[in-house]
C-alpha positions, 0 to 999 in steps of 0.5 A, spaced: 768 908 739 766 909 746 767 916 749 767 915 757 765 922 761 767 923 768 762 924 773 766 927 778 773 931 778 778 933 784 781 940 783 786 942 788 783 937 794 776 939 792 771 934 789 766 936 784 760 932 782 756 932 775 750 936 776 746 930 773 749 925 777 747 929 783 740 928 781 740 921 780 742 921 788 736 922 793 732 928 791 734 931 798 741 929 801 744 935 796 743 940 801 743 940 809 738 939 814 736 947 817 731 950 821 729 956 819 725 962 823 721 965 817 717 972 818 710 972 821 713 966 826 713 960 821 718 955 823 720 950 818 725 944 817 727 941 811 733 941 806 735 948 804 738 951 798 738 958 795 737 961 788 738 968 786 733 971 792 729 965 793 730 960 799 728 953 798 726 948 803 725 941 800 723 934 804 719 940 808 715 940 815 712 946 819 714 945 826 708 946 830 710 944 836 717 944 839 716 939 844 723 941 848 725 943 854 731 947 852 729 951 846 729 951 839 737 949 839 735 943 843 731 940 836 736 942 831 742 938 836 737 932 838 732 932 832 725 930 833 723 929 840 717 924 842 713 931 844 715 934 837 709 935 832 712 936 825 707 937 819 709 935 813 709 939 807 710 940 800 717 944 798 717 951 800 720 957 797 720 964 801 724 970 799 730 970 802 729 977 805 723 973 809 728 969 813 729 971 820 734 966 822 737 959 820 739 954 824 744 948 822 741 941 825 746 935 827 745 932 820 745 925 823 739 926 828 735 929 822 736 923 817 
């Protein structure tokens, strides 16, 4: 006798996916791309999640040069521009208290 286990379930119109199934998907797609301004002027972009008092940025890059004419918001809306310089780096974990600003990005432009 085999036992079939559902990988997702819908409750009150909301779909829930089993955590192990999320891990099988792309490592980063589960979390939105956001730009974060951190303490001491660091500006990073990546897939952001939170755990306890920590903010985790996966698929991370430090934004060394914005390359914009209309500020950081232009980068969030349009994605990486020709003059933008991103320095890829390993996943970043910071104390949430060190996050000064979080800017949501247009997800399709950062895919």
